[in-house]
C-alpha positions in Angstrom: 92.6 121.5 97.7 94.4 121.7 101.1 95.3 118.0 100.8 97.2 118.5 97.5 101.0 119.0 97.9 101.6 122.7 97.0 105.0 122.1 95.6 104.7 118.5 94.3 106.9 117.7 91.4 105.2 116.3 88.2 107.0 113.6 86.2 108.4 116.2 83.9 110.2 118.0 86.8 111.5 114.7 88.1 113.0 113.8 84.7 114.5 117.3 84.3 116.0 117.0 87.8 117.3 113.6 86.9 116.4 112.1 90.4 113.4 110.2 91.7 113.1 110.7 95.5 111.7 107.6 97.1 110.4 107.7 100.8 111.2 104.6 102.8 110.8 104.1 106.6 113.6 101.6 106.8 111.8 99.7 109.6 109.5 97.2 107.8 111.2 94.1 106.6 111.1 92.6 104.0 110.1 95.8 102.3 112.8 98.1 103.7 115.2 97.8 106.6 117.9 100.2 107.6 121.0 98.4 108.8 123.3 99.4 111.7 125.8 100.8 109.3 123.2 103.1 107.8 122.7 101.2 104.6 119.2 100.2 103.6 118.0 96.9 102.0 114.7 95.2 101.1 112.4 94.4 98.3 111.2 98.0 97.8 114.8 99.3 97.8 115.4 97.1 94.8 112.1 98.3 93.3 113.0 102.0 93.8 116.2 101.4 91.8 114.3 99.6 89.1 111.6 102.2 88.8 114.1 105.0 88.6 115.9 103.1 85.9 112.7 102.7 84.0 112.1 106.5 84.2 115.6 107.2 83.0 116.7 108.9 86.3 118.8 108.0 89.4 117.1 107.2 92.7 117.5 109.0 96.0 116.3 107.3 99.2 114.5 109.7 101.6 114.1 108.6 105.2 110.6 109.0 106.5 108.5 107.5 109.3 105.0 106.1 109.6 104.1 109.0 111.8 105.3 111.6 109.3 104.6 109.8 106.1 101.7 112.0 105.1 103.3 115.2 106.2 106.5 114.4 104.2 104.5 113.7 101.1 102.5 117.0 101.5 105.7 119.0 102.1 107.2 117.5 98.9 110.1 115.7 100.7 109.8 112.7 98.3 108.0 111.9 95.1 106.9 108.2 95.8 106.6 106.3 99.0 107.3 102.6 99.0 108.0 100.1 101.7 104.7 98.4 102.5 102.3 101.5 102.4 98.8 100.4 103.0 96.0 102.1 100.9 93.7 104.1 103.2 91.0 106.6 102.4 92.9 109.5 104.2 96.1 108.7 102.2 94.2 108.4 99.0 92.8 111.9 99.6 96.4 113.3 100.0 98.1 111.6 97.1 97.8 109.1 94.4 98.2 105.3 94.8 99.6 103.0 92.2 97.9 99.8 91.3 98.2 97.5 94.2 101.4 95.5 94.6 99.7 92.9 96.9 96.9 92.3 99.3 97.7 91.6 102.9 95.9 91.6 106.3 96.5 92.0 110.1 97.6 89.0 112.1 99.0 88.5 115.5 102.6 87.5 116.2 103.3 85.9 119.6 105.7 83.7 121.5 105.3 80.3 120.1 103.9 78.9 123.3 101.0 81.3 122.9 100.2 80.6 119.3 96.9 78.9 120.2 96.0 81.4 122.9 95.6 84.6 120.8 93.5 83.4 117.8 90.8 86.2 117.8 90.4 89.9 118.5 88.3 88.8 121.5 91.2 86.7 122.9 93.5 89.7 122.7 91.2 92.5 123.8 91.5 91.6 127.5 92.9 93.8 130.3 95.6 91.3 131.2 96.9 91.1 127.6 99.9 93.3 126.8 99.8 94.6 123.2 102.7 96.4 121.7 102.4 98.6 118.6 104.6 100.9 116.5 103.4 104.6 116.2 101.7 106.4 113.4 100.7 103.7 110.9 97.9 101.3 110.2 99.1 98.9 113.0 98.4 101.6 115.6 95.0 102.5 114.0 94.1 98.9 114.2 95.0 98.5 117.8 93.2 101.7 118.7 90.0 100.5 117.0 90.0 97.0 118.1 91.7 96.6 121.5 89.9 99.1 123.8 90.3 96.8 126.9 93.8 95.4 126.4 96.9 97.1 127.8 98.2 98.7 124.6 101.7 100.2 124.6 103.3 102.3 121.8 106.9 101.3 121.2 108.9 103.8 119.1 111.3 101.5 117.2 109.6 99.1 114.7 113.0 97.4 114.1 113.3 96.4 117.8 109.7 96.0 118.6 109.5 92.2 118.2 112.0 91.7 121.0 109.4 93.2 123.3 107.3 90.0 122.6 110.2 87.6 122.3 111.6 88.7 125.7 108.3 88.7 127.5 107.6 92.5 127.9 104.6 92.2 125.7 102.3 89.4 124.7 101.1 90.3 121.2 101.9 92.5 118.3 99.3 92.7 115.4 100.8 93.6 112.0 100.6 92.7 108.4 101.0 89.0 107.5 104.1 89.5 105.5 105.9 91.0 108.5 104.5 88.3 110.8 105.8 85.6 108.6 109.3 87.3 108.1 109.8 88.0 111.8 108.7 84.4 112.7 111.4 82.9 110.3 113.9 85.4 111.7 113.3 84.4 115.3 114.3 80.8 115.1 111.2 79.3 116.9 110.9 82.0 119.6 108.1 84.0 117.8 105.3 82.4 115.8 102.2 83.4 113.9 99.2 83.0 116.0 97.0 80.2 114.8 94.2 82.5 113.6 91.6 81.0 111.1 92.0 84.0 108.8 93.5 87.5 108.7 91.7 90.1 110.9 91.2 92.3 107.9 92.4 92.7 104.3 94.2 95.7 102.8 96.0 96.6 99.6 99.6 97.7 99.6 100.7 100.1 96.9 103.2 102.9 96.1 102.0 106.3 97.2 103.0 109.4 95.1 102.3 113.0 94.4 99.2 113.7 92.4 100.4 113.8 88.8 98.6 111.8 86.0 101.8 111.4 84.1 103.7 110.1 87.1 100.9 107.7 88.0 100.7 106.4 84.4 104.4 105.8 84.3 104.5 104.0 87.7 101.5 101.9 86.9 102.9 100.9 83.5 106.2 99.9 84.9 104.5 98.1 87.8 102.2 96.1 85.6 105.2 94.6 83.8 107.0 94.1 87.1 104.2 92.3 88.7 103.5 90.2 85.6 107.1 89.1 85.3 107.2 88.0 88.9 110.1 90.4 89.6 108.3 91.9 92.6 107.5 88.5 94.2 111.1 87.5 93.6 112.4 90.6 95.3 110.2 90.0 98.3 111.3 86.3 98.5 115.0 87.3 98.3 114.6 90.0 100.9 112.9 87.5 103.2 115.8 85.1 103.1 
């Protein structure tokens, strides 16, 4: 019972209020990325607007962080979290997940000259290897669990973290494949996906919401149509351009 938000709004309250509050970290492209002018863009920004429209309400984007994502849900700061949220048992105990939007997995991103050097967890988990990781999410959990011998440094800004690798202050970051591919394209040949034979793990991504059967049914119903139509894939592809 302690894991259930005490003041969580059911779908009826959301509709009565006329606003769907969507939590986004704004630091995880191509899902959501806050720009220098304060605006936010990305596939799940688009999806947040489409979901609100389907529910007949307007959307309010609520800033959150990976470190405070669970706390913000439990304190009723937002109704639904989007933006590349990985399904984990502890999160599932605190709120309700939608049907998965996609399946991803952890892979290393490195300087292109090192793409054949770091192709396994064993290659990375060495004292001389500098691993950089953003705080509070599944990337940090993965690093803590798999790199006990490497030099792991927590870097607070996920929007700037890839510069740490690109500019030689770190050797490796391990994150979800979607972000690896996006940042590699963005870096114009400076950063590359490591030539791993497969992802290090597999995980589902979904929308995470307050525990209300009516809200879950509405989100899942809308999402099933959105996935079937290809609209979600199209939004991801556009955001990655």
